[in-house]
A tleap script that builds the chain and sets N, CA, C and O, in Angstrom:
source leaprc.protein.ff14SB
mol = sequence {
  NMET LYS ARG LEU ILE ALA GLY SER CYS LEU
  ALA GLY ALA LEU LEU LEU GLY THR LYS VAL
  THR ASN GLY ALA ALA GLY GLN LEU GLY ILE
  ALA GLY VAL ALA PRO GLY SER THR GLY TYR
  HIE GLY GLY ALA TRP ALA VAL ASN VAL VAL
  THR PHE ASN SER GLY VAL THR PRO TYR LEU
  LEU THR SER ALA GLN ALA VAL GLN ALA ALA
  ALA ALA ALA GLY ASP VAL SER VAL THR ARG
  VAL ALA ASP GLN ASP PHE ARG CYS PRO VAL
  GLN CPRO
}
set mol.1.N position { 169.009 -17.834 83.189 }
set mol.1.CA position { 167.804 -17.789 82.730 }
set mol.1.C position { 166.715 -17.727 83.661 }
set mol.1.O position { 166.810 -18.472 84.635 }
set mol.2.N position { 165.669 -16.974 83.566 }
set mol.2.CA position { 164.437 -17.229 84.402 }
set mol.2.C position { 163.714 -17.943 83.644 }
set mol.2.O position { 163.973 -17.827 82.447 }
set mol.3.N position { 162.560 -18.930 84.033 }
set mol.3.CA position { 161.611 -19.599 83.332 }
set mol.3.C position { 159.983 -19.217 83.968 }
set mol.3.O position { 159.608 -19.068 85.131 }
set mol.4.N position { 159.264 -19.142 82.715 }
set mol.4.CA position { 157.772 -19.346 83.372 }
set mol.4.C position { 156.801 -19.982 82.270 }
set mol.4.O position { 156.749 -19.462 81.155 }
set mol.5.N position { 156.217 -20.837 82.508 }
set mol.5.CA position { 155.689 -21.902 82.041 }
set mol.5.C position { 154.169 -21.196 81.850 }
set mol.5.O position { 153.441 -20.679 82.698 }
set mol.6.N position { 153.961 -21.399 80.244 }
set mol.6.CA position { 152.522 -20.537 80.313 }
set mol.6.C position { 152.113 -22.236 78.858 }
set mol.6.O position { 152.767 -23.002 78.150 }
set mol.7.N position { 150.656 -21.952 79.197 }
set mol.7.CA position { 150.169 -22.666 77.858 }
set mol.7.C position { 149.000 -21.344 76.671 }
set mol.7.O position { 148.676 -20.182 76.915 }
set mol.8.N position { 148.697 -22.186 75.510 }
set mol.8.CA position { 147.726 -21.493 74.873 }
set mol.8.C position { 146.593 -22.323 74.578 }
set mol.8.O position { 146.772 -23.514 74.326 }
set mol.9.N position { 145.615 -21.894 74.583 }
set mol.9.CA position { 144.413 -22.652 74.092 }
set mol.9.C position { 144.394 -22.710 72.323 }
set mol.9.O position { 144.684 -21.778 71.573 }
set mol.10.N position { 143.949 -24.138 71.924 }
set mol.10.CA position { 144.356 -24.159 70.754 }
set mol.10.C position { 143.578 -23.433 69.578 }
set mol.10.O position { 142.528 -22.813 69.748 }
set mol.11.N position { 144.148 -23.568 68.513 }
set mol.11.CA position { 143.788 -22.212 67.245 }
set mol.11.C position { 143.780 -21.021 67.713 }
set mol.11.O position { 142.692 -20.453 67.812 }
set mol.12.N position { 145.135 -20.268 68.164 }
set mol.12.CA position { 145.336 -19.098 67.695 }
set mol.12.C position { 146.032 -18.359 69.096 }
set mol.12.O position { 147.176 -17.919 69.205 }
set mol.13.N position { 144.943 -18.381 70.113 }
set mol.13.CA position { 145.315 -17.829 71.110 }
set mol.13.C position { 146.586 -18.359 71.969 }
set mol.13.O position { 146.977 -19.485 72.275 }
set mol.14.N position { 147.105 -16.907 72.248 }
set mol.14.CA position { 149.012 -17.168 72.510 }
set mol.14.C position { 148.806 -17.911 73.952 }
set mol.14.O position { 149.005 -19.125 73.986 }
set mol.15.N position { 148.478 -17.338 74.954 }
set mol.15.CA position { 148.640 -17.985 76.110 }
set mol.15.C position { 147.664 -18.415 77.261 }
set mol.15.O position { 146.711 -17.636 77.268 }
set mol.16.N position { 147.555 -19.380 78.245 }
set mol.16.CA position { 147.127 -20.018 79.006 }
set mol.16.C position { 147.729 -20.107 79.887 }
set mol.16.O position { 148.710 -20.818 79.667 }
set mol.17.N position { 147.655 -19.566 81.337 }
set mol.17.CA position { 148.997 -20.028 82.411 }
set mol.17.C position { 148.485 -21.305 82.788 }
set mol.17.O position { 147.407 -21.899 82.790 }
set mol.18.N position { 149.848 -21.524 83.152 }
set mol.18.CA position { 149.803 -23.490 83.844 }
set mol.18.C position { 150.571 -23.165 85.362 }
set mol.18.O position { 150.124 -23.417 86.481 }
set mol.19.N position { 151.835 -22.539 85.010 }
set mol.19.CA position { 152.573 -22.953 85.745 }
set mol.19.C position { 154.145 -21.965 85.960 }
set mol.19.O position { 154.937 -21.986 85.018 }
set mol.20.N position { 154.455 -21.244 87.066 }
set mol.20.CA position { 155.122 -20.345 86.933 }
set mol.20.C position { 156.663 -20.918 87.299 }
set mol.20.O position { 156.565 -21.283 88.470 }
set mol.21.N position { 157.574 -21.084 86.998 }
set mol.21.CA position { 159.128 -21.277 87.811 }
set mol.21.C position { 159.941 -20.564 87.735 }
set mol.21.O position { 160.104 -20.129 86.595 }
set mol.22.N position { 160.825 -20.071 88.734 }
set mol.22.CA position { 161.469 -18.761 88.503 }
set mol.22.C position { 161.453 -17.268 87.673 }
set mol.22.O position { 162.291 -16.583 87.086 }
set mol.23.N position { 159.954 -17.174 87.987 }
set mol.23.CA position { 159.855 -15.731 87.083 }
set mol.23.C position { 159.784 -14.497 88.265 }
set mol.23.O position { 160.084 -14.734 89.435 }
set mol.24.N position { 159.525 -13.699 87.987 }
set mol.24.CA position { 159.597 -12.661 88.775 }
set mol.24.C position { 158.665 -12.837 90.034 }
set mol.24.O position { 157.832 -13.742 89.981 }
set mol.25.N position { 158.750 -11.868 91.422 }
set mol.25.CA position { 158.339 -12.397 92.381 }
set mol.25.C position { 156.423 -11.835 91.859 }
set mol.25.O position { 156.140 -11.011 90.990 }
set mol.26.N position { 155.714 -12.405 92.498 }
set mol.26.CA position { 154.027 -12.057 92.489 }
set mol.26.C position { 153.809 -12.827 91.070 }
set mol.26.O position { 152.620 -12.862 90.756 }
set mol.27.N position { 154.753 -13.497 90.076 }
set mol.27.CA position { 154.078 -13.558 88.935 }
set mol.27.C position { 152.853 -14.808 88.662 }
set mol.27.O position { 153.270 -15.938 88.919 }
set mol.28.N position { 151.836 -14.754 88.320 }
set mol.28.CA position { 150.644 -15.935 88.183 }
set mol.28.C position { 151.017 -16.075 87.122 }
set mol.28.O position { 151.987 -15.594 86.537 }
set mol.29.N position { 149.952 -17.018 86.697 }
set mol.29.CA position { 149.791 -17.668 85.474 }
set mol.29.C position { 149.104 -16.759 84.426 }
set mol.29.O position { 148.467 -15.808 84.878 }
set mol.30.N position { 149.152 -16.934 83.048 }
set mol.30.CA position { 148.438 -15.831 82.018 }
set mol.30.C position { 147.356 -16.040 81.174 }
set mol.30.O position { 147.763 -16.669 80.197 }
set mol.31.N position { 146.349 -15.842 81.104 }
set mol.31.CA position { 145.073 -16.258 80.413 }
set mol.31.C position { 145.017 -15.616 79.044 }
set mol.31.O position { 144.463 -14.527 79.193 }
set mol.32.N position { 145.338 -15.801 77.796 }
set mol.32.CA position { 145.091 -15.152 76.755 }
set mol.32.C position { 143.558 -15.323 76.452 }
set mol.32.O position { 143.150 -14.528 75.605 }
set mol.33.N position { 142.626 -16.186 76.958 }
set mol.33.CA position { 141.177 -16.467 76.571 }
set mol.33.C position { 140.593 -17.431 77.807 }
set mol.33.O position { 141.148 -18.171 78.619 }
set mol.34.N position { 139.145 -17.046 77.543 }
set mol.34.CA position { 138.064 -17.482 78.550 }
set mol.34.C position { 136.820 -17.808 78.103 }
set mol.34.O position { 136.353 -17.562 76.991 }
set mol.35.N position { 136.267 -18.407 79.075 }
set mol.35.CA position { 134.815 -18.826 78.422 }
set mol.35.C position { 134.073 -17.452 77.834 }
set mol.35.O position { 134.149 -16.352 78.381 }
set mol.36.N position { 133.509 -17.674 76.893 }
set mol.36.CA position { 133.021 -16.338 76.244 }
set mol.36.C position { 133.793 -15.809 75.131 }
set mol.36.O position { 133.260 -15.422 74.091 }
set mol.37.N position { 135.423 -15.784 75.409 }
set mol.37.CA position { 136.288 -15.250 74.244 }
set mol.37.C position { 136.511 -15.596 72.919 }
set mol.37.O position { 136.719 -16.791 72.711 }
set mol.38.N position { 136.519 -14.766 71.884 }
set mol.38.CA position { 136.878 -15.563 71.032 }
set mol.38.C position { 137.936 -16.263 71.086 }
set mol.38.O position { 138.879 -15.646 71.583 }
set mol.39.N position { 138.247 -17.723 70.648 }
set mol.39.CA position { 139.254 -18.425 70.709 }
set mol.39.C position { 139.142 -19.470 71.390 }
set mol.39.O position { 139.693 -20.479 70.948 }
set mol.40.N position { 138.425 -19.547 72.622 }
set mol.40.CA position { 137.991 -20.061 74.007 }
set mol.40.C position { 137.534 -21.665 73.279 }
set mol.40.O position { 136.560 -21.653 72.527 }
set mol.41.N position { 138.087 -22.688 73.470 }
set mol.41.CA position { 137.702 -24.160 72.917 }
set mol.41.C position { 137.414 -25.025 74.001 }
set mol.41.O position { 137.684 -26.195 73.729 }
set mol.42.N position { 137.005 -24.865 75.022 }
set mol.42.CA position { 136.696 -25.641 76.188 }
set mol.42.C position { 137.718 -25.767 77.103 }
set mol.42.O position { 137.364 -26.494 78.031 }
set mol.43.N position { 139.038 -25.283 77.235 }
set mol.43.CA position { 140.057 -25.896 78.044 }
set mol.43.C position { 141.038 -26.630 77.467 }
set mol.43.O position { 141.890 -27.105 78.218 }
set mol.44.N position { 141.133 -26.888 75.975 }
set mol.44.CA position { 142.219 -27.548 75.445 }
set mol.44.C position { 143.700 -26.366 75.214 }
set mol.44.O position { 143.810 -25.418 74.436 }
set mol.45.N position { 144.597 -26.870 76.153 }
set mol.45.CA position { 145.441 -26.034 76.370 }
set mol.45.C position { 146.753 -26.570 75.910 }
set mol.45.O position { 147.217 -27.644 76.292 }
set mol.46.N position { 147.356 -25.710 75.019 }
set mol.46.CA position { 148.475 -25.711 74.448 }
set mol.46.C position { 149.998 -25.264 74.923 }
set mol.46.O position { 150.332 -24.115 74.634 }
set mol.47.N position { 150.798 -25.974 75.526 }
set mol.47.CA position { 151.660 -25.824 76.617 }
set mol.47.C position { 152.826 -24.942 75.803 }
set mol.47.O position { 153.140 -25.389 74.699 }
set mol.48.N position { 153.486 -23.735 76.259 }
set mol.48.CA position { 154.394 -23.195 76.095 }
set mol.48.C position { 155.472 -22.950 76.821 }
set mol.48.O position { 155.091 -22.922 77.991 }
set mol.49.N position { 156.561 -22.766 76.767 }
set mol.49.CA position { 157.774 -22.120 77.623 }
set mol.49.C position { 158.040 -20.728 77.464 }
set mol.49.O position { 158.513 -20.401 76.376 }
set mol.50.N position { 157.833 -19.809 78.338 }
set mol.50.CA position { 158.392 -18.748 78.258 }
set mol.50.C position { 159.947 -18.702 79.154 }
set mol.50.O position { 160.207 -19.414 80.123 }
set mol.51.N position { 160.641 -17.916 78.681 }
set mol.51.CA position { 162.058 -17.886 79.266 }
set mol.51.C position { 162.587 -16.603 78.988 }
set mol.51.O position { 162.754 -16.117 77.869 }
set mol.52.N position { 162.951 -15.857 80.577 }
set mol.52.CA position { 163.638 -14.878 80.487 }
set mol.52.C position { 165.016 -14.721 79.649 }
set mol.52.O position { 165.748 -15.564 80.169 }
set mol.53.N position { 165.645 -14.170 78.768 }
set mol.53.CA position { 166.722 -14.189 78.007 }
set mol.53.C position { 168.011 -13.728 78.991 }
set mol.53.O position { 167.983 -12.733 79.716 }
set mol.54.N position { 168.929 -14.479 78.888 }
set mol.54.CA position { 170.246 -13.776 79.646 }
set mol.54.C position { 170.557 -12.345 79.571 }
set mol.54.O position { 170.566 -11.584 78.603 }
set mol.55.N position { 170.854 -12.116 81.031 }
set mol.55.CA position { 170.927 -10.303 81.007 }
set mol.55.C position { 169.708 -9.777 81.407 }
set mol.55.O position { 169.840 -8.884 82.244 }
set mol.56.N position { 168.704 -9.999 81.128 }
set mol.56.CA position { 167.573 -9.804 81.534 }
set mol.56.C position { 166.440 -9.764 82.725 }
set mol.56.O position { 165.479 -10.534 82.747 }
set mol.57.N position { 166.625 -9.031 83.439 }
set mol.57.CA position { 165.949 -9.342 84.809 }
set mol.57.C position { 164.250 -9.180 85.060 }
set mol.57.O position { 163.525 -8.191 84.956 }
set mol.58.N position { 163.991 -10.420 85.390 }
set mol.58.CA position { 162.890 -11.072 85.247 }
set mol.58.C position { 161.354 -9.849 85.925 }
set mol.58.O position { 161.284 -9.390 87.065 }
set mol.59.N position { 160.582 -9.676 85.055 }
set mol.59.CA position { 159.535 -8.519 85.416 }
set mol.59.C position { 158.049 -9.144 85.363 }
set mol.59.O position { 157.793 -10.094 84.623 }
set mol.60.N position { 157.249 -8.644 86.062 }
set mol.60.CA position { 155.975 -9.574 85.720 }
set mol.60.C position { 155.329 -9.360 84.527 }
set mol.60.O position { 155.387 -8.233 84.036 }
set mol.61.N position { 154.569 -10.461 83.829 }
set mol.61.CA position { 154.243 -10.487 82.926 }
set mol.61.C position { 152.374 -11.019 82.927 }
set mol.61.O position { 151.919 -12.120 83.238 }
set mol.62.N position { 151.672 -9.845 82.486 }
set mol.62.CA position { 150.590 -10.173 83.172 }
set mol.62.C position { 149.135 -10.340 82.105 }
set mol.62.O position { 147.950 -10.187 82.399 }
set mol.63.N position { 149.715 -10.679 80.902 }
set mol.63.CA position { 148.609 -10.749 79.635 }
set mol.63.C position { 149.528 -11.344 78.517 }
set mol.63.O position { 150.758 -11.324 78.462 }
set mol.64.N position { 148.571 -11.912 77.589 }
set mol.64.CA position { 149.441 -12.637 76.677 }
set mol.64.C position { 150.005 -11.351 75.830 }
set mol.64.O position { 150.944 -11.553 75.061 }
set mol.65.N position { 149.489 -10.117 75.944 }
set mol.65.CA position { 149.899 -9.336 75.265 }
set mol.65.C position { 151.172 -8.958 75.522 }
set mol.65.O position { 151.889 -8.639 74.574 }
set mol.66.N position { 151.738 -8.928 77.039 }
set mol.66.CA position { 152.821 -8.395 77.632 }
set mol.66.C position { 153.950 -9.420 77.136 }
set mol.66.O position { 155.039 -9.005 76.740 }
set mol.67.N position { 153.571 -11.015 77.187 }
set mol.67.CA position { 154.281 -11.895 76.594 }
set mol.67.C position { 154.896 -11.194 75.255 }
set mol.67.O position { 155.911 -10.513 75.106 }
set mol.68.N position { 153.911 -11.616 74.356 }
set mol.68.CA position { 154.224 -11.228 72.939 }
set mol.68.C position { 154.865 -9.695 72.907 }
set mol.68.O position { 155.366 -9.464 71.807 }
set mol.69.N position { 154.933 -8.990 73.508 }
set mol.69.CA position { 155.751 -7.670 73.506 }
set mol.69.C position { 157.037 -7.932 74.199 }
set mol.69.O position { 158.053 -7.402 73.749 }
set mol.70.N position { 157.105 -8.771 75.352 }
set mol.70.CA position { 158.564 -8.983 75.709 }
set mol.70.C position { 159.369 -9.995 74.878 }
set mol.70.O position { 160.524 -10.329 75.141 }
set mol.71.N position { 158.723 -10.394 73.970 }
set mol.71.CA position { 159.310 -11.434 73.034 }
set mol.71.C position { 159.488 -10.717 71.954 }
set mol.71.O position { 160.451 -11.106 71.293 }
set mol.72.N position { 158.746 -9.527 71.383 }
set mol.72.CA position { 159.216 -8.563 70.223 }
set mol.72.C position { 160.478 -8.221 70.911 }
set mol.72.O position { 161.562 -8.464 70.379 }
set mol.73.N position { 160.385 -7.705 71.996 }
set mol.73.CA position { 161.493 -6.764 72.631 }
set mol.73.C position { 162.936 -7.466 72.844 }
set mol.73.O position { 163.921 -6.864 73.273 }
set mol.74.N position { 162.908 -8.970 72.443 }
set mol.74.CA position { 163.965 -9.830 72.645 }
set mol.74.C position { 164.214 -10.095 74.598 }
set mol.74.O position { 165.232 -10.572 75.100 }
set mol.75.N position { 163.307 -9.752 75.156 }
set mol.75.CA position { 163.469 -9.995 76.707 }
set mol.75.C position { 163.002 -11.652 76.967 }
set mol.75.O position { 163.477 -12.273 77.918 }
set mol.76.N position { 162.306 -12.101 76.291 }
set mol.76.CA position { 161.680 -13.600 76.404 }
set mol.76.C position { 162.116 -14.412 75.002 }
set mol.76.O position { 162.626 -13.944 73.985 }
set mol.77.N position { 161.751 -15.732 75.293 }
set mol.77.CA position { 161.746 -16.451 74.259 }
set mol.77.C position { 160.511 -17.469 74.473 }
set mol.77.O position { 160.183 -17.706 75.635 }
set mol.78.N position { 159.836 -18.059 73.453 }
set mol.78.CA position { 158.410 -18.618 73.830 }
set mol.78.C position { 158.876 -19.924 73.021 }
set mol.78.O position { 159.499 -19.892 71.959 }
set mol.79.N position { 158.485 -21.029 73.676 }
set mol.79.CA position { 159.064 -21.803 73.009 }
set mol.79.C position { 157.715 -23.625 73.146 }
set mol.79.O position { 157.384 -24.298 74.122 }
set mol.80.N position { 157.460 -23.707 72.071 }
set mol.80.CA position { 156.012 -24.476 72.326 }
set mol.80.C position { 156.528 -25.921 72.865 }
set mol.80.O position { 157.492 -26.459 72.320 }
set mol.81.N position { 155.819 -26.556 74.006 }
set mol.81.CA position { 156.059 -28.089 74.236 }
set mol.81.C position { 154.728 -28.724 74.258 }
set mol.81.O position { 153.877 -28.759 75.146 }
set mol.82.N position { 154.762 -29.391 72.644 }
set mol.82.CA position { 153.223 -30.034 72.406 }
set mol.82.C position { 152.915 -31.277 73.187 }
set mol.82.O position { 151.887 -31.933 73.023 }
set mol.83.N position { 154.014 -31.610 74.181 }
set mol.83.CA position { 153.662 -32.906 74.916 }
set mol.83.C position { 153.341 -32.658 76.446 }
set mol.83.O position { 153.214 -33.466 77.366 }
set mol.84.N position { 153.259 -31.419 76.422 }
set mol.84.CA position { 152.768 -31.608 77.870 }
set mol.84.C position { 151.306 -30.802 78.094 }
set mol.84.O position { 150.932 -30.294 79.151 }
set mol.85.N position { 150.481 -30.825 76.633 }
set mol.85.CA position { 149.004 -30.115 76.303 }
set mol.85.C position { 148.513 -30.832 77.085 }
set mol.85.O position { 149.090 -31.867 77.417 }
set mol.86.N position { 147.072 -30.406 77.694 }
set mol.86.CA position { 146.351 -31.009 78.538 }
set mol.86.C position { 144.899 -30.628 78.353 }
set mol.86.O position { 144.642 -29.729 77.551 }
set mol.87.N position { 144.073 -31.137 78.919 }
set mol.87.CA position { 142.399 -30.362 78.701 }
set mol.87.C position { 142.249 -30.370 80.191 }
set mol.87.O position { 142.569 -31.153 81.085 }
set mol.88.N position { 141.578 -29.080 80.122 }
set mol.88.CA position { 141.033 -28.383 82.189 }
set mol.88.C position { 140.412 -27.521 81.554 }
set mol.88.O position { 140.993 -26.812 80.732 }
set mol.89.N position { 139.125 -27.412 81.806 }
set mol.89.CA position { 138.249 -26.247 81.548 }
set mol.89.C position { 138.154 -24.952 82.301 }
set mol.89.O position { 138.008 -25.203 83.497 }
set mol.90.N position { 138.178 -23.775 82.079 }
set mol.90.CA position { 138.331 -22.633 82.862 }
set mol.90.C position { 136.847 -22.622 83.147 }
set mol.90.O position { 135.962 -22.875 82.330 }
set mol.91.N position { 136.674 -22.253 84.586 }
set mol.91.CA position { 135.366 -21.826 84.695 }
set mol.91.C position { 135.194 -20.792 85.073 }
set mol.91.O position { 135.747 -20.550 86.145 }
set mol.92.N position { 134.426 -19.738 84.480 }
set mol.92.CA position { 134.243 -18.020 84.647 }
set mol.92.C position { 134.025 -18.206 86.087 }
set mol.92.O position { 133.818 -17.233 86.811 }
savepdb mol mol.pdb
quit
C-alpha cells in the first residue's frame, strides 16, 4: 500500500497537504483551500491519511477533487488522524 498524508482545514474543506510518503514520483502536498477561499480558517489543519489501495499503481493526486474522485473510484482510502492536527497559516 502506498500512502500520502494530507490534511483538511476544519469545517468542510477536504484536504490541505502536509507530507507525502510513498506516493507517486513527483507527488506534492494538496491544498483544498487557501487564503481568500471559502472554508479557509486561518491555517487550522485537520490531518487525513490517503492510502493507495492494494493493487492500485499510485498516480499523482493534484487537488482535493482528485483525491475525492480517487476515493470514489476505490483507488484510495482516506482516514482521519485527529491527533496530528496542527495550526500553521498558509500565506498567499
